[in-house]
N, C-alpha and C positions, 0 to 999 in steps of 0.2 A: 121750662127749658134749661137744659143744663150744658155747657160747653167745656171741654176739657182740653188742656194743652200740657203735653209732657215736656220735660226738659231734663237735662242731667246725663244723657247718654254720652257714650265716647268710647275711645279705645283705651284698654287697660291691660295690663300684664296679669297673667295668672297669678292667683294669690292676692291680688289687690281688692280695692273696695270701691264702690260707687253708690252714690244716693241719687235716685231719680225722684223727681217731683212732678206732680199733677195739680196744675192750677185750675180751679174751677170757677166759672162765672154762673150766676143764678142764685137767688136767695134761698132756694129750697135745697141747696147742695148738702147743707148740714144734716139734712133728713135722708140722705141716700147712703146706701151701702157702697164703700169704695172698694175698687178691686185693680188688680193688675194680672194681665196676661201676657204671654210672649209667643212669638212665632219665629222658629228657627228657619233657615233656608231649607226649602224642600218638605218642611213638615207642616202638620197642622198647628193651628193656634191651641195653646194649652193654658190651663189655669195655673196661676202662680200663687196669689194670696188675696184674701178679702178681709175688709174691717167693717164693723158695724158702724151705724151712724153716730154713736156716741164714742167710738173708740174702744169701747170696753170689751169687745169680742173680736178675735181674729182667727183666722183659718189659713192654713198653708198646704201647699202641695207637699205630701209626705217627704219627698227626696229633698226639698229645700228647707226643711225645718232646721233651725240652729244656724243657718248662713244667711237667711233672708229676714227682714223684719218690715212689716208694714206698719204705718202709723199715720195719724192725721191731726190737723190743726184746724178746727172748724173756724176759729176766729179769722184765719187766713184762707179759708176755703181750699186747703191743700192736702193732698194725700201723698205720703212719701213711701218709698221703697228702699230700704238700706240693703245693700248686697256686700256681703263680706266673703273672703276666700273664693273669690271668682275663678271659674274654670272654663276652659275654651267651650265646653259644651253649653255654657250659659249664653253664649253668643247668639243674638236673636234681636228682633225688633220687639220693644216692651211697650204694651198698650195700657193706657189707664182707662177704667170704665166705671160707670155708676149705675146702680140698680136700685130699685125702689124697696125691695124686701130681701133682707139677709138670707132668710131661709131659702128663699128662691134662688139666689145665687148659689147657695151650697148645692142645691139639688140639681140646678138646671145648667150651672156653670156660665158660659158666655151667653146662652139664650136667656138668663135671667137678669142680664143687663140691658138698660135702656138707652144709655149714652156712652159714646166712644170718643177717645182721642185719636190722632192720626199716628201716634207712635213715635218712639225714639230709639234709635240704633245703639245697641251695646255689643261691642266687639272685644272679645277676650283672647288676647295672643299667648300662645305657649312659650 
């Protein structure tokens, strides 16, 4: 069993930066793929980024490459999402998730995730 708790959300001006953290409990977390998803008001949840269990491989939504960076520290059982040059359209609830298989996450997206956090709200003002 893995439990995930996000933090770091808040209000930021356009062009600013935020770092989201996802603290995980459970000894097996270091063997799971970590991921971030987001859901904007009135829209469906979408994939943001994923990172393999070792941190050696990452994958991003195409439109976010270069602005968002996912990383992890398995010693701290934490996954991070660094967001730069934020835009109003980045406003959303950001969810952390963990999935057993990296390729499954890439192919199936949210359906490839086994555990979810409750989300943290990011609001970007113009």
